[in-house]
C-alpha positions in Angstrom: -128.0 -16.0 -83.1 -127.1 -13.7 -80.2 -123.5 -13.4 -79.1 -122.7 -13.9 -75.4 -120.3 -11.8 -73.4 -119.8 -8.1 -73.3 -122.3 -5.3 -72.6 -124.7 -3.3 -74.7 -121.9 -1.2 -76.0 -119.9 -4.1 -77.2 -117.3 -3.7 -74.6 -116.5 -6.8 -72.5 -114.1 -5.0 -70.1 -116.7 -3.0 -68.2 -116.8 -5.2 -65.0 -113.0 -5.6 -65.0 -112.3 -1.8 -65.2 -114.9 -1.2 -62.6 -113.2 -3.6 -60.2 -109.9 -2.1 -60.9 -111.2 1.4 -60.2 -112.9 0.3 -57.0 -109.7 -1.5 -55.9 -107.6 1.6 -56.6 -110.1 3.8 -54.7 -110.0 1.5 -51.7 -106.2 1.4 -51.7 -106.1 5.2 -51.8 -108.5 5.5 -49.0 -106.5 3.1 -46.8 -103.3 5.0 -47.6 -104.8 8.3 -46.6 -106.0 6.7 -43.3 -102.6 5.1 -42.5 -100.4 6.3 -39.6 -97.6 7.2 -42.0 -99.9 9.4 -44.1 -101.5 11.1 -41.1 -98.2 11.7 -39.4 -96.8 13.6 -42.5 -100.0 15.5 -43.5 -101.6 17.3 -40.5 -105.3 18.3 -40.2 -106.2 21.0 -42.7 -103.9 19.6 -45.4 -105.5 19.1 -48.8 -104.0 15.6 -48.8 -105.8 14.5 -45.7 -108.8 12.2 -46.0 -112.1 14.0 -46.0 -110.8 17.3 -47.3 -113.5 19.5 -48.9 -113.1 22.8 -50.7 -114.8 25.2 -48.2 -113.8 28.6 -46.7 -113.0 26.9 -43.4 -110.7 24.3 -45.0 -109.1 27.0 -47.1 -108.2 28.8 -43.9 -106.7 25.6 -42.5 -104.4 25.4 -45.6 -103.2 28.9 -44.9 -102.7 28.2 -41.2 -100.7 25.1 -42.1 -98.3 27.1 -44.3 -94.7 26.9 -43.2 -94.1 30.5 -44.1 -96.8 31.8 -41.9 -96.5 29.8 -38.8 -92.9 29.0 -38.0 -93.3 30.5 -34.5 -96.3 29.6 -32.3 -98.8 32.1 -31.0 -98.5 30.7 -27.5 -96.1 28.4 -25.7 -96.9 25.8 -23.0 -95.5 26.5 -19.6 -93.3 23.4 -19.5 -91.8 24.3 -22.9 -90.0 27.4 -21.5 -88.3 25.6 -18.6 -84.6 25.3 -19.2 -84.4 22.2 -17.1 -86.7 20.4 -19.5 -85.5 21.2 -23.0 -82.0 22.5 -22.0 -82.4 24.8 -25.0 -80.5 22.3 -27.1 -82.6 22.8 -30.2 -82.3 26.5 -30.1 -78.6 26.2 -29.3 -78.1 24.0 -32.4 -79.8 26.6 -34.6 -77.7 29.4 -33.0 -74.5 27.5 -33.7 -75.7 27.0 -37.3 -76.1 30.8 -37.6 -72.6 31.3 -36.3 -71.3 28.8 -38.8 -73.0 30.6 -41.6 -71.7 34.0 -40.7 -68.1 32.9 -40.1 -68.2 30.6 -43.1 -69.1 33.5 -45.4 -66.2 35.5 -43.9 -63.8 32.6 -44.6 -64.9 32.3 -48.2 -63.5 35.7 -49.0 -60.0 34.5 -48.2 -60.0 30.8 -49.3 -59.4 29.3 -52.7 -60.3 25.6 -53.1 -57.3 24.4 -55.1 -54.5 22.0 -54.0 -51.8 24.6 -54.7 -53.4 27.5 -52.7 -55.7 26.0 -50.0 -53.1 25.4 -47.3 -51.4 28.7 -48.0 -54.7 30.6 -47.7 -55.4 29.0 -44.3 -52.0 30.1 -43.1 -52.4 33.6 -44.5 -55.8 33.8 -42.9 -54.4 32.9 -39.5 -51.3 35.2 -39.6 -52.1 38.1 -41.9 -55.9 38.7 -41.9 -57.4 40.9 -39.1 -59.4 38.7 -36.8 -58.8 35.8 -39.2 -57.5 33.3 -36.6 -60.4 34.3 -34.3 -63.1 33.8 -37.0 -61.6 30.5 -38.1 -61.5 29.1 -34.5 -65.1 30.3 -34.0 -66.1 28.4 -37.1 -64.2 25.3 -36.1 -65.4 25.2 -32.5 -69.0 26.0 -33.5 -68.9 23.0 -35.8 -67.8 20.7 -33.1 -70.3 22.1 -30.6 -73.2 21.8 -33.2 -72.5 18.1 -33.6 -72.6 17.6 -29.9 -75.7 19.8 -29.3 -77.7 18.1 -32.1 -76.8 14.7 -30.7 -77.7 15.7 -27.2 -81.0 17.2 -28.5 -81.9 13.9 -30.2 -81.0 12.1 -27.0 -83.2 14.4 -24.9 -86.2 13.9 -27.3 -85.7 10.2 -27.2 -85.5 10.1 -23.4 -88.7 12.1 -23.0 -90.6 10.0 -25.6 -91.2 13.0 -27.9 -90.8 10.8 -31.0 -94.2 9.2 -30.4 -97.4 10.1 -32.4 -98.2 12.6 -33.6 -94.5 13.6 -33.7 -93.0 10.6 -35.4 -92.5 12.3 -38.7 -90.7 15.2 -37.1 -88.4 12.6 -35.4 -87.5 11.3 -38.8 -86.8 14.9 -39.9 -84.5 15.3 -36.9 -82.6 12.1 -37.8 -82.0 13.6 -41.3 -80.8 16.8 -39.7 -78.4 14.9 -37.6 -77.0 13.1 -40.6 -76.7 16.4 -42.5 -74.8 17.9 -39.6 -72.3 15.1 -39.6 -71.9 15.4 -43.4 -71.3 19.1 -43.1 -68.7 18.5 -40.5 -67.0 15.8 -42.5 -66.9 17.7 -45.8 -65.4 20.8 -44.0 -62.7 18.6 -42.5 -60.8 18.4 -45.9 -60.7 22.1 -46.6 -57.6 23.1 -44.6 -55.7 20.6 -46.9 -53.2 19.5 -44.3 -51.9 16.1 -43.4 -54.5 15.5 -40.8 -57.4 16.3 -43.1 -56.0 14.4 -46.0 -55.5 11.1 -44.1 -58.8 11.4 -42.3 -60.7 11.8 -45.6 -58.6 8.9 -47.1 -59.7 6.6 -44.3 -63.3 7.8 -44.5 -63.6 7.4 -48.3 -61.8 4.0 -48.2 -64.4 2.8 -45.6 -67.1 4.1 -47.9 -65.6 2.2 -50.8 -66.3 -1.1 -49.1 -70.0 -0.5 -48.9 -72.0 -3.1 -50.9 -73.3 -2.6 -54.4 -72.4 1.1 -55.0 -69.6 1.7 -52.6 -66.8 2.0 -55.1 -68.9 4.2 -57.5 -69.8 6.6 -54.7 -66.2 6.8 -53.6 -65.1 7.6 -57.1 -67.7 10.3 -57.4 -66.8 11.9 -54.1 -63.0 11.9 -54.9 -63.4 13.0 -58.5 -61.0 10.2 -59.4 -59.0 7.4 -57.9 -57.0 9.4 -55.4 -57.6 12.6 -53.4 -56.6 15.7 -55.5 -57.8 19.1 -56.6 -61.0 17.7 -58.0 -61.8 16.2 -54.5 -61.2 19.5 -52.8 -63.4 21.4 -55.2 -66.2 18.9 -54.9 -66.1 18.8 -51.1 -66.0 22.6 -51.1 -69.1 22.8 -53.1 -70.9 20.3 -51.0 -69.8 22.1 -47.8 -70.7 25.7 -48.7 -73.7 25.2 -51.1 -75.3 21.8 -51.3 -75.6 20.6 -47.7 -76.4 24.1 -46.2 -79.2 24.5 -48.7 -80.7 21.1 -47.8 -80.3 21.6 -44.1 -82.1 25.0 -44.2 -85.1 23.3 -45.9 -85.2 20.5 -43.3 -84.8 23.1 -40.5 -87.8 25.0 -41.7 -89.8 21.8 -41.9 -88.6 20.8 -38.4 -89.6 24.1 -36.8 -92.9 24.1 -38.6 -93.8 20.6 -37.5 -92.9 21.4 -33.9 -95.5 24.2 -34.2 -98.2 22.0 -35.9 -97.7 19.0 -33.6 -98.7 21.1 -30.6 -95.4 22.6 -29.6 -92.7 21.0 -27.4 -94.1 17.8 -26.0 -94.8 17.6 -22.2 -93.0 15.5 -19.6 -94.1 11.9 -19.4 
């Protein structure tokens, strides 16, 4: 007597696996056609829908490379008007360069320990040639960078430059604003004076009241229960290594996306 069910190979899961494969394929196709996907991966990317391995598409991949096309071949007329962009993006990058150069200079004369940090700052200001000038340049450049990045974001929002196809670059810009604020906040502790100690105390206490992981994050940032040498060392590493490394990556992506999204957006 013949047995029902299954196929000729004795496998009854054939139709089910085919439906699953078809459903996965349709989901992947819809994902590639969504606005989020197309805003992240521009035409010519191997992750865009309809990509085929051809000489023309290979050239598109090269032209989409961040290392080859950070700067555009041509610029639109409105993009070079100072009254339109106010040069706020370029000014923010220029201030970041100043912070990098002056920060490297300050690292030669600063030791991130509770016993020596404050003395090193005073020695830098009173005994090192151009030490006070370099430190003030670093300090004021940090303040100006926060202001210029915020004004740059405001200008982009006012002109509607966050709209498609630039919505992904707007998200990158928001991340850069947060990283700029974190850079400024982590550098605030390094002078190790009363103002910085109490400012960081207030900031980390506020962070400790965040739901779910607030107390754990505060403990990790402080390196203990209270502010001490471990806190200073951790914030020093975050300020001079971690956050600058991350912000350079996002800056490169930001500049590249400005280029790939058609340059600076035109007036509304």
